[in-house]
C-alpha positions in Angstrom: -2.0 3.8 16.9 -4.7 1.3 16.3 -5.4 -0.6 13.1 -8.8 -1.3 11.6 -9.2 -5.0 10.9 -11.0 -4.4 7.6 -8.2 -2.1 6.4 -5.7 -4.9 7.3 -7.5 -7.5 5.2 -8.0 -5.2 2.2 -4.3 -4.1 2.2 -3.1 -7.7 2.4 -5.2 -8.8 -0.6 -3.7 -6.1 -2.9 -0.1 -7.4 -3.0 0.7 -9.7 -5.8 3.8 -11.6 -7.1 4.1 -11.6 -10.9 6.7 -13.6 -12.9 7.5 -12.4 -16.4 9.5 -14.0 -19.2 10.6 -10.6 -20.5 12.1 -7.3 -19.2 10.1 -4.5 -17.7 11.0 -0.8 -18.1 12.2 1.2 -15.1 10.0 4.2 -16.0 7.0 2.2 -14.9 8.3 2.2 -11.3 9.3 4.6 -8.5 12.9 3.3 -8.1 14.6 4.1 -4.9 17.7 1.8 -5.2 19.2 -0.4 -7.9 22.0 -3.0 -7.8 23.5 -5.3 -10.4 25.4 -8.5 -9.7 26.9 -11.1 -12.1 26.7 -14.9 -11.5 27.6 -17.9 -13.7 27.6 -15.8 -16.9 24.3 -14.2 -16.1 23.2 -10.9 -14.4 20.8 -10.1 -11.7 19.4 -6.5 -11.7 17.5 -5.7 -8.5 15.2 -2.7 -8.1 13.8 -1.5 -4.8 10.6 0.6 -4.7 8.4 1.6 -1.7 6.5 -1.6 -0.9 7.7 -3.5 -3.9 10.7 -4.9 -5.8 11.7 -6.2 -9.2 14.4 -8.9 -9.9 15.6 -9.3 -13.5 17.8 -12.3 -14.0 19.2 -13.3 -17.4 21.5 -12.2 -20.2 20.6 -9.4 -22.6 16.9 -9.5 -23.6 16.5 -13.1 -22.5 15.4 -12.8 -18.9 13.0 -13.7 -16.2 11.5 -10.9 -14.0 10.0 -11.2 -10.6 7.8 -8.3 -9.5 6.2 -7.9 -6.1 3.7 -5.0 -6.3 0.7 -3.6 -4.5 -1.6 -3.1 -7.5 -0.4 -5.3 -10.3 -3.3 -4.2 -12.5 -1.4 -1.0 -13.3 1.6 -3.0 -14.8 1.9 -4.7 -18.2 0.2 -8.1 -18.6 2.3 -9.1 -21.6 4.8 -11.8 -20.8 3.2 -12.9 -17.5 4.2 -16.5 -16.8 2.6 -16.7 -13.3 0.9 -14.4 -10.8 -0.6 -14.9 -7.4 -1.6 -12.9 -4.4 0.8 -12.8 -1.5 -1.7 -13.4 1.3 -0.7 -16.4 3.4 2.2 -18.6 2.3 3.0 -19.7 -1.3 5.8 -21.6 -3.0 6.4 -21.5 -6.7 9.1 -22.9 -8.9 9.7 -23.1 -12.7 12.4 -24.2 -15.0 13.5 -21.8 -17.8 15.4 -24.1 -20.2 16.2 -21.3 -22.7 18.2 -19.5 -19.9 19.4 -22.7 -18.2 17.9 -21.4 -15.0 15.6 -22.8 -12.4 13.5 -20.2 -10.5 12.2 -20.9 -7.0 10.4 -18.5 -4.6 8.6 -18.5 -1.3 6.2 -15.8 -0.2 5.0 -15.4 3.4 2.8 -12.6 4.8 1.9 -11.7 8.4 -0.3 -9.2 10.0 1.1 -8.0 13.3 -0.2 -5.9 16.2 1.1 -2.4 16.5 3.9 -3.0 19.0 5.2 -6.1 17.3 5.1 -4.4 13.9 7.2 -1.4 15.2 9.7 -3.7 17.0 10.0 -5.9 13.9 10.6 -2.7 11.8 13.4 -1.7 14.2 15.0 -5.2 14.0 14.8 -5.2 10.2 16.4 -1.8 10.0 19.3 -3.1 12.1 19.5 -6.3 9.9 19.6 -4.2 6.7 22.4 -2.0 8.0 24.4 -5.0 9.1 23.9 -6.9 5.9 24.5 -3.8 3.7 21.1 -4.6 2.1 19.1 -2.3 -0.1 16.7 -0.4 2.1 14.1 2.3 1.7 12.0 3.9 4.5 8.9 6.1 4.2 5.7 6.9 6.0 2.2 6.1 4.8 -1.0 7.4 6.4 -0.8 4.7 9.1 2.9 5.2 10.1 6.4 4.1 9.2 7.1 1.6 6.4 10.2 -0.1 5.0 11.3 -2.2 2.1 14.5 -4.3 2.2 16.2 -6.3 -0.5 19.2 -8.5 0.5 21.2 -10.3 -2.3 23.7 -13.1 -2.1 25.8 -14.4 -5.0 27.0 -18.0 -5.0 29.0 -19.9 -7.7 25.8 -21.0 -9.6 23.0 -19.3 -7.7 21.7 -15.9 -6.7 19.5 -15.6 -3.6 17.3 -12.6 -2.9 15.4 -12.0 0.3 12.9 -9.2 0.5 11.0 -7.7 3.4 8.2 -5.2 2.9 6.8 -3.7 6.1 3.6 -1.8 5.3 2.1 0.3 8.2 -1.4 0.3 6.6 -2.6 -3.0 7.9 0.7 -3.8 9.8 1.7 -6.2 7.1 5.1 -7.9 6.7 5.7 -9.6 3.3 8.8 -11.8 3.1 10.1 -13.4 0.0 13.0 -15.7 -0.7 13.9 -16.2 -4.3 16.6 -18.4 -5.8 17.8 -18.3 -9.4 19.8 -21.4 -10.0 22.0 -22.0 -13.1 21.9 -25.6 -14.3 23.6 -27.4 -17.1 
C-alpha cells in the first residue's frame, strides 16, 4: 500500500478544530458512540464519529462545544468562538467566565509511512481496549481507520484525549483538551 504525497497534504489540510459557545445538534453528525460524565456540577457529553469528535461541556443550554471535523464548511457557523486547521501543532486556551470554565486544547498531526501507520493503529487499538476508551474502526478507500476518545474525570477538571487515524494520507490527529472549573 503506497500513499500519494499530494493526497496526504490535501487530506491533512481539511481537518479543522472549531470551538462553539453553543450546543450543536446530534442529527448533524454520524454518531458511533456517546458518553456523558459529570464533574464539579457540570456535564461533559462526548460524541465519537468516524474521523471526528464533539465535546460539549456545560450546564443546560450554557455550554462550550469542541468539534474536530474533516470538512467544517458543512457545519453551522453560528456561535463559532475559534477555528483553526489541525495541520502541524496548535495550542489554544480561552476562559468562559459565564460557565466558570477555562478551556485548553493542544492539537498535533503527523503523517506516517505505511508500516508505521499500521503499527500505530494496532498500538492505539490495544490502548483503547485497555483504557476502556470510546473507539470506532472503519475502512476508507486507502485502508483501515480508527477514532478513539479517552475521558478522565477529576475533582475540578475533565480531560479528553482523542486520536484519529485516517488511512487516506496516513494521518494521525491527536488532541488533548482540558475543561477546568474555576471559582
